[in-house]
C-alpha positions in Angstrom: 86.7 125.0 71.5 86.7 124.5 75.2 86.8 121.3 77.2 83.1 121.4 78.0 82.2 121.5 74.3 84.7 118.7 73.5 83.4 116.4 76.2 79.8 117.0 75.0 80.9 116.1 71.5 82.7 113.0 72.7 79.7 111.9 74.7 77.5 112.2 71.6 80.0 110.3 69.5 80.3 107.5 72.1 76.7 106.7 71.7 77.3 105.7 68.1 79.8 103.0 69.0 77.8 99.9 68.0 79.8 96.9 69.4 81.0 97.4 72.9 82.3 93.8 73.0 85.0 94.9 70.6 86.4 97.3 73.1 85.4 96.0 76.5 88.1 94.0 78.3 87.3 90.4 78.9 85.8 89.9 82.3 88.1 87.0 83.0 91.4 88.6 81.8 93.9 90.7 83.6 97.3 92.2 82.7 98.6 90.5 85.8 98.5 87.1 84.2 101.1 88.3 81.6 104.9 89.0 82.1 105.5 92.7 82.7 107.0 94.2 79.5 105.4 91.6 77.2 103.2 92.6 74.3 100.2 90.8 76.0 100.8 92.8 79.2 100.9 96.0 77.3 97.8 95.1 75.3 95.8 94.1 78.3 96.8 97.2 80.3 96.0 99.5 77.4 92.6 97.8 76.8 91.6 98.3 80.5 93.0 101.9 80.6 91.2 102.9 77.5 87.9 101.3 78.6 88.1 103.1 82.0 88.5 106.4 80.1 85.6 105.5 77.8 83.4 104.9 80.9 84.4 108.3 82.2 83.4 109.9 78.9 80.0 108.3 79.0 79.4 108.8 82.8 77.1 111.8 83.4 78.9 112.3 86.8 82.3 113.0 85.2 83.4 116.4 86.2 85.2 118.6 83.6 86.9 121.8 84.2 86.4 124.5 81.5 89.6 125.4 79.6 90.2 126.5 76.1 91.7 123.9 73.7 93.4 124.8 70.5 91.2 123.6 67.6 94.3 123.1 65.5 95.8 120.7 68.1 92.5 118.7 68.2 92.5 118.5 64.4 96.2 117.5 64.3 95.7 114.7 66.8 92.6 113.4 64.9 94.6 113.4 61.7 97.5 111.6 63.4 95.1 109.0 64.9 93.4 108.5 61.5 96.8 107.7 59.9 97.9 105.5 62.9 94.6 103.5 62.9 94.6 103.1 59.1 98.1 101.7 59.4 97.6 99.4 62.4 93.9 98.6 62.4 92.6 99.0 58.9 88.9 98.3 58.2 88.0 98.7 61.9 85.9 101.9 61.9 84.4 101.2 65.3 87.8 100.7 66.9 89.1 103.7 65.2 86.3 105.9 66.5 86.8 104.5 70.0 90.5 105.1 70.0 90.0 108.7 68.8 87.4 109.4 71.5 89.5 108.0 74.3 92.7 109.8 73.0 91.0 113.2 72.6 89.5 112.8 76.1 92.8 111.8 77.7 94.9 114.4 75.9 92.7 117.5 76.1 90.0 116.9 78.8 91.4 114.6 81.5 95.0 115.7 80.8 96.3 112.2 81.5 98.9 110.1 79.6 97.7 108.3 76.5 98.9 105.0 78.0 98.9 103.5 81.5 102.2 104.2 83.3 102.7 100.5 83.9 103.3 99.6 80.3 106.2 101.9 79.8 108.4 100.7 82.7 106.5 98.0 84.6 109.4 97.1 86.8 110.9 100.5 87.1 113.0 101.5 90.0 111.6 105.0 89.7 109.9 106.3 92.9 106.3 107.4 93.2 107.3 111.0 92.6 108.4 110.1 89.1 105.1 108.4 88.4 103.3 111.4 89.6 105.4 113.5 87.3 104.2 111.3 84.4 107.6 110.3 83.1 107.7 108.4 79.8 110.6 106.7 78.1 108.5 106.3 74.9 108.6 110.1 74.5 112.4 109.8 74.2 111.9 108.1 70.8 111.8 110.0 67.5 108.2 111.2 67.8 107.7 111.8 64.1 109.0 108.3 63.1 107.8 105.7 65.6 105.3 107.3 68.0 103.7 110.4 66.4 100.9 110.2 68.9 103.3 110.8 71.8 103.6 114.5 71.1 100.0 115.0 72.3 100.6 113.1 75.6 101.0 114.9 78.9 103.7 112.4 80.0 107.2 113.5 79.2 110.7 112.2 78.8 114.0 113.3 80.4 114.7 115.4 77.3 111.5 117.4 76.9 110.0 118.6 80.2 106.3 118.4 80.9 104.0 118.3 77.9 100.7 120.2 77.7 98.8 117.8 75.5 99.6 119.5 72.2 103.4 119.6 71.8 106.3 118.4 74.0 
């Protein structure tokens, strides 16, 4: 599959998400109102980041560069996300579909981290060059145990070097 085929599929699937209120960030909320590093801060940041990616998926003006994507990597990420969502958000099929769409888009089409950089180290002393390099301390964890989704993220840790969206 290539990135143009994947984005077309994601756009079609996005139309079937029935309750946007479930995924849309509250108009009156902001991650700024929470302490950096708190679970509320991370949750609010993720909600806004994912919704912005969802809007990119559904925007007809979104530009996608054609590149081949390994079908096995797509299937592996989908399987990992299914297990993750079944464990952490059971009986929420709409949310599960949404997270899969956004994650596939970020990992394979947009080639951006699966999380906003601000939630990993919100008060980091790292310079802008590090942020542009997409450094991630979460990727230093045991990927198979705590964060199996991280192996599909383009961000990278000190130990792994740049990821390419399928394996670090």
